[in-house]
C-alpha positions in Angstrom: 58.3 0.6 -28.4 55.6 1.3 -25.8 52.9 3.6 -27.2 50.2 5.2 -25.1 46.5 4.8 -25.8 45.1 7.7 -27.8 42.6 8.6 -25.1 45.1 8.5 -22.2 48.2 10.3 -21.1 51.6 8.7 -21.9 52.7 6.1 -19.4 55.8 6.7 -17.3 57.6 4.1 -19.4 56.6 5.7 -22.6 57.9 9.1 -21.4 61.1 7.5 -20.2 61.8 5.9 -23.6 61.1 9.3 -25.3 63.3 11.2 -22.9 66.3 9.0 -23.6 65.6 8.7 -27.3 65.1 4.9 -27.2 63.8 3.8 -30.6 62.7 0.3 -31.6 61.5 -2.9 -29.8 61.7 -2.5 -26.0 61.2 -6.1 -24.9 62.8 -6.9 -21.5 66.0 -8.4 -22.8 69.6 -7.9 -21.7 70.5 -6.2 -25.0 67.7 -3.7 -24.5 68.7 -3.1 -20.8 72.3 -2.3 -22.1 70.8 0.1 -24.6 68.6 1.7 -22.0 71.4 2.3 -19.5 73.7 3.9 -22.1 71.0 6.2 -23.4 70.0 7.2 -19.8 73.6 8.1 -18.9 73.9 10.2 -22.0 70.5 11.9 -21.9 69.5 12.5 -18.3 72.0 14.5 -16.3 72.9 13.8 -12.7 72.5 17.0 -10.7 71.4 18.7 -7.5 70.4 22.3 -8.3 67.4 22.0 -5.9 69.3 20.9 -2.8 72.2 23.3 -3.6 69.7 26.2 -3.7 67.9 25.2 -0.5 64.8 23.9 -2.3 62.8 20.8 -1.5 63.5 17.5 -3.3 60.2 15.6 -3.4 60.2 11.9 -4.1 56.6 11.2 -5.1 56.5 9.5 -8.5 54.2 12.0 -10.2 56.6 14.9 -9.3 59.7 12.9 -10.4 58.0 12.0 -13.7 57.2 15.7 -14.4 60.6 17.0 -13.4 62.8 14.4 -15.1 60.7 13.3 -18.1 58.5 16.3 -18.9 60.6 19.3 -17.9 63.8 17.4 -18.9 65.6 18.4 -15.7 68.4 16.8 -13.8 68.2 14.7 -10.6 70.4 12.8 -8.2 70.3 9.1 -7.2 67.2 9.0 -5.0 65.1 10.8 -7.7 66.5 8.9 -10.6 66.6 5.4 -9.1 63.0 5.6 -7.9 61.9 6.7 -11.4 64.1 4.0 -13.0 62.6 1.2 -10.9 59.1 2.1 -11.9 59.9 2.6 -15.6 61.8 -0.7 -15.9 58.9 -2.5 -14.1 56.5 -1.1 -16.6 58.8 -2.3 -19.4 58.5 -5.8 -18.0 61.7 -6.2 -16.0 61.9 -7.3 -12.4 63.6 -4.3 -10.8 64.1 -3.4 -7.2 65.9 -0.6 -5.4 68.8 -1.0 -2.9 70.6 1.4 -0.6 74.4 1.7 -0.6 77.2 3.4 1.3 79.6 5.6 -0.6 83.4 5.3 -0.3 84.5 7.2 -3.4 87.5 9.4 -2.6 87.1 8.5 1.1 88.6 6.2 3.7 86.1 6.6 6.6 86.9 5.6 10.2 83.3 4.7 10.8 80.4 3.4 8.7 79.0 6.1 6.4 75.3 6.6 6.0 73.4 4.7 3.3 73.3 7.7 1.0 73.1 6.1 -2.5 70.1 4.4 -4.1 70.6 1.9 -6.9 68.5 -0.4 -9.0 69.0 -4.2 -9.3 67.4 -5.7 -12.4 66.9 -9.4 -13.1 67.2 -10.7 -16.7 67.0 -14.4 -17.5 67.7 -15.3 -13.9 70.8 -13.1 -13.5 71.0 -9.9 -11.5 72.4 -6.7 -12.9 73.3 -3.4 -11.4 71.5 -0.6 -13.4 72.9 2.6 -12.0 73.4 5.5 -14.5 73.1 8.0 -11.7 76.3 8.0 -9.7 77.5 11.4 -11.0 80.7 11.5 -12.9 81.5 7.8 -12.3 78.1 6.3 -13.3 78.5 3.0 -15.1 77.2 3.3 -18.7 76.3 -0.4 -18.9 74.5 -2.9 -16.6 77.0 -4.9 -14.5 76.4 -8.5 -13.7 76.3 -9.6 -10.0 77.1 -13.1 -11.1 80.7 -12.0 -12.0 82.1 -11.1 -8.7 85.8 -10.3 -9.0 85.8 -10.2 -12.8 86.4 -7.1 -14.8 83.4 -5.9 -16.7 83.8 -3.5 -19.7 81.5 -0.6 -20.4 81.5 2.0 -23.1 83.6 4.1 -20.6 85.7 2.7 -17.7 86.0 -1.0 -16.7 84.2 -1.9 -13.5 84.1 -4.9 -11.1 82.4 -6.1 -7.9 84.5 -7.5 -5.1 83.6 -8.8 -1.6 83.8 -5.8 0.8 86.4 -7.6 2.9 88.8 -7.2 -0.1 88.2 -3.5 -0.5 91.1 -2.4 1.8 88.7 -0.7 4.2 88.3 -1.4 7.9 85.6 -3.9 8.6 83.8 -1.5 11.1 83.2 0.9 8.2 81.3 -1.7 6.0 78.3 -2.5 8.2 75.7 -4.7 6.4 77.4 -4.4 3.0 78.3 -7.4 0.8 79.9 -6.1 -2.4 82.0 -3.1 -3.3 81.7 -1.6 -6.8 85.1 -0.5 -8.1 86.1 1.4 -11.3 89.5 1.2 -13.0 90.8 4.8 -13.3 94.3 5.9 -14.1 95.6 2.3 -13.9 94.1 1.8 -10.4 91.0 0.1 -9.0 89.1 2.6 -6.8 86.3 2.0 -4.4 83.0 3.7 -5.4 80.2 2.3 -3.2 79.1 -0.9 -1.4 75.6 -2.4 -1.1 73.8 -5.6 -0.2 71.8 -6.8 -3.2 69.5 -9.0 -1.0 68.6 -6.3 1.6 65.1 -4.9 0.9 64.6 -1.1 1.1 61.9 0.5 3.1 60.3 3.6 1.7 60.8 5.5 4.9 64.6 4.7 4.9 64.7 6.3 1.4 62.8 9.3 2.7 65.1 9.8 5.7 68.2 9.4 3.6 66.9 11.9 1.0 65.9 14.4 3.7 69.5 14.3 5.1 71.2 14.5 1.8 69.0 17.4 0.6 68.9 19.5 3.8 71.9 18.8 6.1 74.5 21.5 6.1 77.0 18.6 6.3 75.8 17.1 3.0 77.9 17.5 -0.1 74.6 18.1 -2.0 73.8 21.3 0.0 77.4 22.6 0.0 78.3 22.2 -3.6 76.7 22.3 -7.1 77.4 18.9 -8.7 76.3 18.1 -12.3 77.4 15.3 -14.6 76.5 13.6 -17.9 78.2 11.1 -20.2 78.7 11.4 -23.9 79.5 8.4 -26.1 83.2 9.0 -25.7 83.6 11.3 -22.7 82.4 12.4 -19.3 81.4 16.0 -18.5 81.4 17.0 -14.8 80.7 20.3 -13.1 81.7 21.1 -9.5 80.4 24.5 -8.5 81.8 26.6 -11.4 84.5 24.3 -12.7 83.8 22.1 -15.7 86.0 19.1 -16.4 85.7 17.0 -19.5 87.4 13.6 -19.4 88.1 11.5 -22.4 90.7 9.1 -23.7 93.1 11.9 -24.6 93.0 13.4 -21.1 91.1 16.1 -19.2 90.3 19.7 -20.2 89.0 22.3 -17.7 87.3 25.6 -17.7 85.6 27.9 -15.3 82.0 29.3 -15.7 81.9 32.9 -14.6 78.7 34.5 -16.0 75.0 33.8 -16.1 75.4 33.2 -19.8 78.2 30.8 -19.2 76.0 28.7 -16.9 73.0 28.9 -19.2 75.0 27.8 -22.3 76.6 24.9 -20.4 73.3 23.7 -19.0 71.6 23.9 -22.4 74.3 22.7 -24.7 76.1 20.1 -22.5 73.5 19.0 -20.0 70.6 19.4 -22.5 68.4 21.3 -20.0 66.0 23.7 -21.6 66.4 27.4 -20.7 63.9 28.6 -18.1 64.1 25.4 -16.0 66.9 26.8 -13.7 67.3 30.2 -12.2 70.9 30.9 -13.4 71.1 34.3 -11.6 70.5 32.6 -8.2 72.8 29.7 -9.2 75.7 31.9 -10.1 75.3 33.9 -6.9 75.4 30.8 -4.8 78.4 29.3 -6.6 80.3 32.6 -6.1 79.6 32.4 -2.4 80.9 28.9 -2.3 84.1 29.5 -4.3 84.8 32.7 -2.3 84.5 30.8 1.0 86.8 28.1 -0.4 89.5 30.6 -1.4 89.3 32.4 2.0 89.9 29.0 3.8 92.9 28.1 1.7 
């Protein structure tokens, strides 16, 4: 395991390993990459409290390190994938970021924006998708890009990559994309997102995409509170004030109503220390959102 010099601050990689409770040798092998992704998905929650509450979402690495690894907060894809790329690079992997278009629960009539950021990692000459930050459908194991069309098992759902022209979507909605990631859910393959693993990402493209996602009134991440984390045998998802826990036996659901309900859920389920989130403000905003939704029904 990486250990910092006694006279210096811990490296980002050392903080990352500590945050996800990675113990033991951390050589850049496939076995360790698999362990890293599973631990990330079960220790660092996906979430958007900042954009939901109208706060800024900075992407500078020092801020991300402090928020996600020191304060033990949540983050969404742009925050987490930028941090992941740097941590894996420090651990000796060849890791790069790529932008993707999201098609989960959608059949667009035109090309959606590139609103998802992933990490591609090369191990022993083979490329893998390392993406533990796609909310409630995050893969919990690396997925090989050498196995197009083949089912790949993870500790949770099976996944596969297919060419985008086999996704069932109109060609004009898939501009610039090569592969679609699908998950097998309720005996059906569903589209999640598409990307081009060979297309480099410009830092300014990430900044613009993050600015839109975190500030646009049309963005899902300004309209709704979305939180998610995996456990070894389940997925825990929050949309506004409704918690759903999915496991092999089925789905249970409950509604968070009070400040204490939210605080307990964030601390016990999402592992976020009390004091990191203003639950009074969060509850007030979610009540506005749910009241508006009821009035529109």
